[in-house]
LUMGU-129868 format. One record per residue: x, y, z of N, C-alpha, C, O in turn. Coordinates in steps of 0.1 Angstrom, whole numbers, plus 5000, padded with zeros to 4 digits. Layout:
nu;nv;nw;cau;cav;caw;cu;cv;cw;ou;ov;ow
X;Y;Z;X;Y;Z;X;Y;Z;X;Y;Z
...
END
This chain:
nu;nv;nw;cau;cav;caw;cu;cv;cw;ou;ov;ow
1874;4047;8983;1870;4042;9000;1883;4040;9011;1890;4030;9014
1885;4053;9016;1897;4051;9025;1901;4038;9033;1895;4028;9034
1916;4043;9041;1921;4027;9049;1912;4027;9056;1906;4016;9056
1906;4041;9066;1896;4034;9077;1887;4026;9076;1885;4014;9081
1878;4035;9067;1866;4026;9062;1868;4010;9057;1858;4003;9060
1875;4007;9053;1880;3993;9052;1883;3986;9064;1881;3974;9065
1889;3992;9075;1896;3985;9084;1883;3982;9093;1883;3972;9101
1872;3992;9091;1858;3989;9099;1854;3983;9094;1851;3973;9100
1848;3983;9080;1846;3968;9073;1851;3953;9078;1843;3944;9081
1863;3952;9080;1864;3943;9080;1864;3938;9095;1861;3926;9098
1867;3950;9104;1863;3946;9121;1846;3938;9120;1843;3928;9126
1838;3948;9112;1827;3945;9110;1825;3931;9105;1817;3924;9111
1831;3927;9098;1827;3916;9094;1833;3902;9101;1828;3891;9101
1847;3907;9106;1854;3898;9116;1842;3896;9130;1842;3886;9138
1838;3901;9130;1826;3904;9146;1814;3896;9143;1809;3888;9151
1808;3903;9126;1799;3889;9124;1798;3875;9120;1789;3869;9116
1815;3871;9122;1822;3856;9121;1818;3852;9129;1809;3844;9130
1826;3859;9139;1825;3859;9154;1814;3853;9160;1817;3844;9167
1802;3857;9159;1789;3858;9164;1783;3847;9159;1775;3842;9166
1785;3842;9147;1778;3833;9137;1786;3819;9145;1780;3809;9146
1797;3819;9148;1807;3808;9148;1797;3805;9167;1791;3794;9171
1797;3815;9172;1792;3813;9189;1776;3807;9187;1769;3799;9194
1773;3812;9177;1756;3807;9177;1760;3796;9174;1760;3789;9184
1764;3789;9161;1766;3774;9160;1769;3765;9172;1764;3755;9175
1779;3771;9177;1783;3761;9189;1772;3766;9198;1774;3757;9206
1762;3773;9204;1755;3774;9211;1744;3765;9206;1736;3758;9213
1744;3765;9193;1730;3760;9187;1735;3740;9187;1726;3732;9186
1745;3739;9188;1749;3724;9188;1751;3719;9202;1748;3707;9205
1754;3729;9212;1754;3724;9223;1739;3720;9229;1736;3711;9236
1732;3728;9226;1719;3727;9234;1719;3711;9226;1717;3703;9235
1720;3706;9214;1717;3693;9209;1724;3684;9216;1724;3672;9211
1729;3685;9227;1737;3671;9236;1730;3661;9236;1730;3650;9231
1720;3668;9247;1715;3655;9248;1697;3650;9238;1692;3639;9235
1693;3664;9236;1680;3663;9235;1678;3660;9212;1668;3657;9206
1687;3662;9206;1685;3661;9196;1694;3647;9189;1692;3643;9178
1704;3643;9197;1717;3636;9192;1713;3621;9202;1714;3610;9196
1711;3623;9213;1708;3609;9225;1702;3613;9233;1705;3620;9243
1690;3607;9230;1675;3611;9242;1677;3601;9251;1677;3589;9249
1679;3612;9269;1682;3599;9276;1666;3605;9286;1661;3617;9286
1663;3597;9290;1651;3605;9302;1656;3609;9311;1668;3607;9311
1653;3615;9321;1657;3616;9338;1655;3603;9339;1666;3600;9334
1651;3593;9342;1651;3581;9352;1660;3575;9345;1668;3570;9352
1663;3574;9327;1675;3566;9321;1685;3575;9328;1690;3567;9336
1692;3586;9329;1702;3592;9330;1703;3585;9345;1711;3576;9347
1694;3590;9357;1699;3585;9367;1699;3574;9369;1708;3571;9376
1690;3565;9365;1696;3548;9368;1709;3547;9363;1716;3540;9370
1715;3551;9354;1727;3545;9348;1735;3556;9361;1745;3551;9365
1733;3561;9363;1747;3570;9376;1741;3560;9390;1749;3556;9398
1731;3559;9391;1730;3550;9401;1740;3537;9403;1749;3535;9412
1735;3530;9391;1740;3520;9386;1756;3524;9395;1759;3521;9406
1764;3533;9383;1776;3533;9386;1783;3537;9399;1794;3534;9402
1773;3544;9407;1777;3540;9420;1780;3535;9428;1789;3536;9437
1769;3524;9423;1770;3508;9428;1776;3502;9424;1780;3495;9434
1781;3498;9411;1790;3493;9408;1808;3496;9414;1817;3487;9417
1808;3508;9415;1819;3518;9418;1820;3510;9434;1829;3502;9436
1810;3513;9445;1814;3509;9457;1815;3491;9459;1822;3488;9469
1809;3481;9451;1811;3471;9451;1824;3466;9453;1826;3457;9462
1835;3472;9444;1844;3472;9442;1856;3478;9449;1868;3480;9445
1847;3482;9463;1858;3491;9471;1856;3485;9486;1855;3493;9495
1853;3470;9488;1852;3462;9494;1836;3461;9503;1834;3455;9514
1826;3470;9494;1815;3469;9499;1804;3460;9493;1809;3454;9483
1790;3459;9494;1781;3446;9489;1771;3457;9490;1766;3457;9502
1765;3467;9481;1755;3474;9483;1742;3472;9467;1747;3469;9456
1732;3473;9469;1728;3472;9460;1717;3485;9459;1716;3494;9467
1708;3485;9444;1704;3499;9440;1691;3494;9443;1685;3483;9440
1684;3508;9454;1664;3510;9465;1662;3515;9459;1649;3514;9460
1666;3524;9447;1652;3537;9443;1639;3533;9438;1640;3524;9429
1632;3535;9440;1618;3537;9436;1607;3545;9440;1610;3553;9449
1596;3544;9435;1586;3551;9442;1581;3551;9458;1574;3560;9463
1586;3541;9463;1587;3546;9484;1602;3542;9483;1604;3530;9486
1613;3551;9477;1624;3542;9481;1627;3558;9495;1635;3568;9493
1621;3556;9504;1627;3571;9513;1632;3578;9516;1634;3584;9526
1637;3578;9499;1650;3589;9497;1663;3584;9498;1673;3591;9495
1663;3573;9502;1677;3559;9495;1682;3554;9483;1682;3542;9484
1685;3557;9473;1689;3555;9461;1698;3537;9461;1695;3527;9454
1711;3538;9472;1714;3526;9479;1714;3522;9488;1714;3531;9496
1714;3507;9496;1721;3507;9508;1729;3492;9507;1729;3484;9497
1737;3489;9520;1741;3478;9521;1747;3476;9535;1742;3478;9546
1761;3472;9531;1771;3471;9545;1784;3471;9533;1784;3466;9521
1797;3481;9541;1811;3481;9535;1817;3475;9543;1818;3482;9553
1824;3463;9546;1836;3458;9548;1849;3465;9547;1857;3462;9538
1852;3472;9557;1868;3480;9553;1879;3466;9560;1889;3465;9554
1877;3459;9569;1885;3452;9577;1874;3440;9581;1861;3441;9582
1879;3431;9583;1869;3420;9593;1866;3425;9601;1859;3417;9606
1867;3433;9608;1867;3445;9622;1858;3453;9620;1851;3456;9629
1857;3459;9608;1852;3468;9611;1843;3473;9597;1846;3480;9588
1829;3464;9601;1822;3466;9586;1807;3471;9593;1801;3466;9602
1804;3486;9585;1793;3496;9585;1784;3493;9575;1787;3491;9563
1769;3494;9582;1760;3498;9570;1763;3511;9569;1769;3520;9576
1756;3512;9552;1755;3523;9541;1746;3526;9537;1742;3517;9530
1737;3538;9535;1729;3542;9525;1731;3556;9527;1733;3565;9535
1726;3550;9508;1728;3564;9501;1722;3569;9493;1713;3561;9489
1722;3584;9483;1717;3593;9475;1726;3598;9463;1737;3605;9462
1718;3593;9455;1722;3600;9441;1719;3613;9435;1707;3614;9433
1725;3621;9433;1723;3636;9431;1730;3637;9414;1740;3643;9411
1721;3630;9403;1728;3632;9390;1728;3643;9382;1722;3645;9371
1736;3653;9391;1729;3667;9388;1740;3671;9372;1752;3671;9373
1735;3673;9362;1750;3679;9352;1755;3693;9352;1766;3696;9347
1747;3700;9358;1757;3715;9359;1757;3722;9370;1767;3729;9371
1746;3721;9380;1751;3729;9392;1754;3718;9403;1751;3706;9404
1761;3726;9411;1763;3717;9424;1751;3714;9434;1740;3719;9433
1755;3706;9445;1744;3703;9451;1744;3710;9462;1753;3708;9470
1735;3719;9464;1737;3727;9478;1728;3717;9488;1723;3706;9486
1730;3727;9504;1728;3726;9513;1711;3722;9520;1707;3719;9531
1706;3724;9510;1691;3719;9512;1690;3702;9513;1685;3696;9523
1698;3696;9501;1698;3683;9497;1704;3675;9515;1698;3667;9523
1714;3681;9515;1719;3676;9532;1709;3676;9541;1707;3667;9548
1702;3687;9541;1694;3682;9555;1678;3674;9552;1670;3669;9560
1678;3675;9541;1668;3661;9537;1674;3655;9541;1669;3648;9550
1685;3654;9539;1694;3635;9541;1693;3631;9555;1693;3620;9561
1693;3644;9559;1693;3645;9575;1683;3633;9579;1685;3622;9584
1670;3641;9574;1658;3634;9574;1658;3617;9572;1650;3610;9579
1665;3613;9566;1663;3598;9559;1675;3595;9570;1675;3583;9570
1685;3598;9578;1694;3594;9587;1693;3592;9601;1700;3586;9608
1681;3600;9602;1675;3600;9611;1664;3584;9614;1658;3577;9621
1666;3587;9607;1654;3566;9606;1663;3552;9608;1660;3541;9607
1676;3557;9612;1682;3549;9610;1698;3547;9624;1704;3556;9630
1701;3536;9626;1713;3531;9637;1724;3545;9633;1731;3543;9624
1726;3555;9637;1739;3561;9633;1744;3557;9642;1736;3561;9650
1753;3549;9650;1759;3547;9658;1769;3537;9646;1781;3536;9644
1761;3534;9641;1767;3516;9627;1767;3521;9609;1771;3516;9598
1759;3535;9612;1755;3537;9596;1757;3548;9593;1752;3558;9598
1767;3546;9580;1771;3556;9572;1766;3565;9560;1764;3558;9550
1764;3578;9557;1753;3579;9553;1763;3585;9539;1773;3592;9542
1759;3583;9528;1767;3592;9516;1757;3598;9502;1748;3591;9497
1761;3611;9499;1753;3614;9490;1763;3618;9476;1770;3628;9477
1764;3613;9465;1769;3611;9458;1764;3621;9443;1753;3624;9439
1775;3623;9438;1772;3638;9425;1784;3637;9420;1794;3633;9426
1782;3641;9406;1792;3640;9399;1798;3654;9399;1810;3656;9400
1789;3664;9399;1791;3685;9402;1801;3685;9413;1811;3692;9413
1799;3679;9421;1801;3687;9436;1793;3690;9442;1781;3687;9441
1800;3699;9450;1794;3705;9463;1792;3719;9466;1801;3726;9463
1785;3724;9471;1788;3739;9473;1793;3740;9484;1795;3730;9491
1797;3753;9488;1804;3758;9501;1794;3757;9512;1798;3756;9524
1782;3756;9511;1770;3759;9524;1769;3746;9519;1772;3741;9530
1768;3736;9513;1762;3721;9518;1778;3714;9528;1777;3706;9538
1790;3720;9522;1809;3711;9530;1801;3714;9545;1798;3705;9554
1799;3730;9545;1796;3737;9562;1785;3729;9565;1788;3722;9574
1771;3726;9560;1762;3719;9566;1767;3704;9566;1766;3699;9577
1772;3697;9558;1779;3684;9565;1788;3684;9578;1787;3674;9586
1795;3693;9580;1804;3692;9592;1798;3698;9600;1806;3698;9610
1789;3704;9602;1779;3708;9613;1769;3701;9618;1763;3704;9628
1766;3687;9608;1760;3676;9610;1761;3668;9622;1772;3668;9628
1749;3659;9628;1750;3654;9640;1749;3638;9640;1749;3629;9648
1749;3640;9621;1743;3621;9614;1764;3618;9608;1773;3626;9604
1764;3606;9610;1777;3604;9602;1775;3605;9579;1773;3596;9571
1777;3615;9577;1780;3618;9564;1792;3617;9556;1802;3616;9562
1792;3616;9543;1801;3619;9533;1795;3621;9521;1785;3614;9517
1801;3630;9514;1801;3636;9506;1814;3632;9493;1826;3634;9492
1804;3623;9484;1812;3614;9471;1810;3624;9461;1801;3632;9462
1820;3625;9450;1823;3632;9438;1827;3622;9430;1837;3616;9432
1820;3619;9420;1824;3604;9414;1817;3607;9396;1809;3616;9395
1819;3602;9390;1811;3604;9373;1819;3597;9365;1831;3595;9368
1814;3591;9355;1815;3583;9344;1832;3590;9339;1835;3602;9339
1840;3578;9336;1852;3584;9335;1850;3586;9318;1861;3591;9313
1840;3584;9308;1842;3589;9295;1837;3604;9295;1842;3614;9289
1828;3604;9301;1824;3620;9304;1837;3629;9305;1840;3639;9298
1843;3623;9315;1852;3633;9321;1862;3634;9312;1867;3645;9310
1865;3625;9305;1878;3626;9288;1875;3638;9285;1883;3647;9286
1859;3637;9280;1851;3643;9272;1858;3660;9272;1861;3668;9263
1857;3660;9286;1856;3674;9289;1875;3682;9287;1878;3694;9288
1881;3671;9286;1894;3673;9284;1900;3676;9267;1911;3677;9263
1886;3676;9259;1889;3677;9244;1886;3689;9239;1875;3694;9239
1896;3694;9234;1891;3708;9232;1890;3714;9221;1889;3727;9220
1889;3704;9206;1885;3708;9199;1873;3706;9197;1869;3695;9200
1862;3718;9193;1849;3720;9197;1839;3705;9190;1832;3696;9195
1841;3707;9180;1832;3694;9171;1839;3679;9179;1831;3671;9184
1852;3678;9178;1858;3660;9183;1850;3662;9200;1849;3652;9207
1848;3669;9203;1844;3672;9221;1831;3669;9220;1826;3663;9230
1820;3672;9207;1804;3665;9209;1809;3655;9201;1807;3645;9208
1814;3653;9192;1813;3640;9190;1813;3627;9195;1806;3617;9193
1830;3628;9208;1828;3621;9217;1820;3619;9226;1815;3609;9231
1818;3633;9230;1804;3629;9243;1791;3626;9236;1783;3619;9242
1788;3629;9227;1775;3623;9216;1779;3606;9220;1769;3600;9223
1790;3600;9220;1792;3583;9218;1789;3580;9230;1786;3569;9235
1792;3593;9237;1799;3585;9254;1782;3581;9258;1779;3570;9262
1773;3592;9256;1764;3595;9265;1753;3580;9257;1744;3574;9263
1757;3577;9242;1752;3564;9236;1756;3555;9242;1748;3546;9243
1768;3552;9250;1768;3539;9258;1764;3538;9269;1762;3527;9274
1763;3551;9276;1756;3552;9288;1741;3547;9286;1736;3536;9290
1734;3557;9279;1721;3554;9279;1717;3537;9273;1707;3532;9278
1725;3526;9261;1723;3514;9266;1730;3504;9276;1729;3492;9279
1737;3514;9280;1744;3503;9298;1753;3498;9295;1757;3491;9304
1762;3499;9284;1773;3492;9279;1783;3488;9290;1791;3495;9295
1781;3474;9294;1795;3470;9310;1805;3481;9311;1810;3487;9320
1808;3481;9301;1823;3487;9303;1824;3501;9310;1835;3504;9316
1812;3511;9311;1815;3522;9311;1812;3521;9326;1818;3530;9332
1806;3513;9333;1806;3509;9348;1819;3506;9353;1822;3513;9363
1826;3501;9349;1841;3500;9350;1850;3508;9356;1856;3506;9367
1848;3516;9347;1863;3526;9350;1851;3542;9357;1845;3550;9349
1851;3543;9368;1845;3556;9372;1859;3563;9373;1870;3558;9371
1855;3579;9378;1863;3585;9383;1861;3592;9397;1856;3603;9396
1864;3589;9409;1861;3597;9421;1868;3609;9418;1878;3610;9413
1861;3618;9422;1870;3630;9419;1872;3637;9434;1880;3646;9436
1864;3631;9444;1867;3636;9459;1856;3629;9471;1847;3623;9466
1858;3629;9481;1854;3619;9489;1853;3629;9502;1865;3632;9505
1846;3635;9510;1849;3642;9526;1838;3638;9532;1828;3634;9526
1840;3639;9547;1832;3629;9553;1835;3639;9569;1845;3646;9572
1822;3636;9577;1826;3646;9587;1828;3639;9597;1830;3627;9597
1828;3649;9611;1833;3642;9627;1830;3628;9625;1837;3619;9623
1817;3629;9628;1807;3620;9631;1810;3603;9622;1807;3592;9626
1817;3608;9612;1819;3596;9606;1829;3595;9608;1831;3586;9600
1841;3598;9613;1854;3597;9614;1854;3590;9623;1866;3590;9627
1847;3580;9633;1854;3570;9639;1850;3558;9631;1857;3548;9630
1838;3561;9625;1836;3547;9614;1849;3545;9600;1851;3535;9594
1855;3556;9600;1865;3557;9590;1878;3562;9590;1885;3567;9581
1881;3559;9606;1896;3563;9613;1905;3559;9601;1914;3567;9597
1902;3549;9597;1919;3542;9586;1919;3548;9575;1930;3552;9571
1907;3551;9567;1908;3557;9556;1909;3566;9551;1899;3573;9551
1919;3569;9546;1928;3577;9538;1921;3585;9518;1920;3580;9506
1918;3596;9523;1919;3601;9508;1929;3609;9506;1932;3619;9513
1936;3604;9493;1951;3614;9489;1946;3620;9474;1937;3612;9470
1947;3627;9466;1945;3632;9454;1955;3625;9443;1966;3623;9445
1948;3621;9430;1963;3619;9422;1959;3630;9411;1950;3637;9406
1977;3626;9410;1980;3639;9399;1982;3630;9385;1983;3618;9387
1983;3634;9372;1985;3630;9358;1993;3637;9350;1990;3649;9347
2004;3631;9344;2005;3643;9335;2002;3649;9322;1997;3643;9313
2006;3661;9323;1998;3666;9304;2009;3665;9301;2020;3663;9305
2001;3672;9285;2004;3672;9273;2018;3684;9273;2028;3684;9267
2014;3694;9283;2026;3701;9286;2035;3698;9293;2043;3706;9295
2035;3685;9299;2044;3681;9312;2043;3685;9325;2054;3687;9331
2035;3686;9329;2032;3695;9341;2020;3679;9350;2019;3668;9346
2016;3684;9359;2010;3673;9366;1998;3684;9371;1999;3696;9375
1984;3671;9368;1976;3676;9370;1962;3669;9377;1958;3658;9375
1958;3678;9386;1950;3670;9399;1935;3665;9388;1927;3672;9382
1934;3648;9386;1927;3643;9387;1915;3639;9392;1904;3644;9389
1919;3626;9403;1911;3618;9405;1915;3618;9425;1918;3628;9430
1913;3607;9430;1921;3610;9445;1921;3594;9442;1916;3588;9433
1932;3589;9456;1930;3575;9457;1922;3572;9471;1919;3581;9479
1919;3560;9473;1908;3557;9488;1924;3548;9495;1928;3539;9486
1929;3548;9501;1938;3538;9512;1930;3534;9526;1927;3541;9536
1928;3524;9523;1924;3518;9539;1936;3509;9546;1937;3497;9542
1947;3514;9558;1952;3510;9561;1965;3499;9555;1969;3487;9556
1968;3513;9547;1979;3510;9537;1980;3501;9524;1989;3498;9516
1962;3498;9528;1964;3492;9511;1951;3505;9502;1943;3514;9504
1955;3496;9492;1948;3506;9481;1934;3501;9476;1931;3491;9469
1924;3515;9483;1913;3507;9474;1906;3510;9460;1897;3504;9454
1913;3522;9458;1909;3530;9446;1923;3539;9443;1924;3547;9433
END
């Protein structure tokens, strides 16, 4: 057999191996929530709502979950005491998307929710772990209602994303989802706020609230954007 034929066989075998590995990875990825840790849509949504409520209650707010059959598009509500002279009402909606970003249709639907409240002193919040599309942000900025877009997620899920080894990543992710499923108290204490943006209508309520990016050192000794800090009148809230 000539050298060219041997090389062709080796390349063919290599391609087959690569396809097998990709097939295995794809198969393992599909078991992330279905075969390994089973969470219903309700369980997943409820745990996320609990995370958002817990986090806000550590930012000087007093909010509680409100979701249910007749929730009128509200998942949590209460008040946010930024200072003794600045206490605002809060209504919020959670969109616990796992893959896609929140689009403008969600914003338009939420405007209907806001229309039923006193918008002079009510701040509306839409929370998601995956972020918002450009169109959603444009809809926010043109809205006549005071609304903020919050990107927040479980820290353990964000940590899993940084594990490069596929098997270790999968094992850590499964362990994290198991903790979320049973509602382990520690999962709510370490939320990651990755972004918080509001429109001009909300600026009057939040005029002294500042959002700044936080960076952390990586293994390559370079800075990497990880989350944000929330600062109100010089005091760090988060």
